[in-house]
N, C-alpha and C positions, 0 to 999 in steps of 0.2 A: 362411286361418285362422291367427291368431297362434300362435307356438310359445313356450312358456316352458321355460327351461333352469334347473334347480336344481342347483347345484354345492356339494357338502359337502366341507369340508376338515378334516383333523386338524392344526391348527397346532402346531408343536413348542413354541413359547413363546407363552403368551397375551398377552404384552406386544407381540407383532407383529400382533395383531388390529386395532388402531387403524390401523396402517400399511396393512394389507390393505384395510380399508374405504376408505382414501384412494386406493389404487390403483384400486379399482372406481369411485370417484367420478371419477377421471381418465378411465376408459373412458367414463363417462357424458358427460363434457365434450368428449372428443377423438375419439370414434368417427366414422369417415368411410367412406362407400362412394359412389363416383362424386361425390365432393365434397360430400356431404350427410350429416348424422347419420342413422343407420339403425336404431339400437337404440331400441325403444319405451320400455323401462323397465329400470332397474338398481336392485336393492335388496339391499345387503350387510348382514349383521348377525352378531353373536356369538350363539351358541345359549345356551339356558338349561342350566345344569349339571344333567344328568340321566343316570343310567346307561343309559337306553334310547337315548341318542345314540351309544353305542358309541365314544366318544372323538372324535366329530366336534364341533368347537367353533366352527365358522364356516360360514355358509351364504350363498350369493349367488343371487339370482333374477335372471335376465336374460330379457327378453321381446323377441321379434323378430316382424316383420310376416309373415314367410314362412320356409319351409324354406331357400330360397336365401340369405336374410340370415343364418340360423343357420349354414349351411355356410361363408359368407364369414367370419363371426366365428371359426369353429373353424379355418379353414385359412389365411386371408389377412390378417385385420385387424391392423394395426400396433399399435393400442392393446392388443389382447388379447395379442399377442406380448410386449409390455413387461410386462404383468401376469404372464405365465407365467415370464418371466426373473426378476422380482422374487420370486415365490413359490417358485421352484425349491428353494432351500435352507431354506425356512421351513415346509415341510409334511412330514408323515410319510406316505409312500406316495402312491399316486394318489388323486385326488379321486373321490368317488362322484357320478355324474351321473344325473339323472332328467329326462325330457322329457315335456311334456304339451301338448296343444292347448288353447288358452284360449278 
């Protein structure tokens, strides 16, 4: 059963949101596991300005075919490692993560 990961960020500077979207697009284009793309879907976007968002101004949805693919992304994926390095100084606090079967 596919797994969807929703990752919510509090970007320090809203001007960095466009760059963050580009980083997720790079994941979409460069993700590899066993020499093949393994991520089913990547959907990054800026949130709507609303107090109920509690300061989270960026969200990315990433869909995987299996829990094994999700674990690979979280622990080994080179494309994801590059994204984390890029985002390190651009976000306030840890991201909020939510997972669901699709």
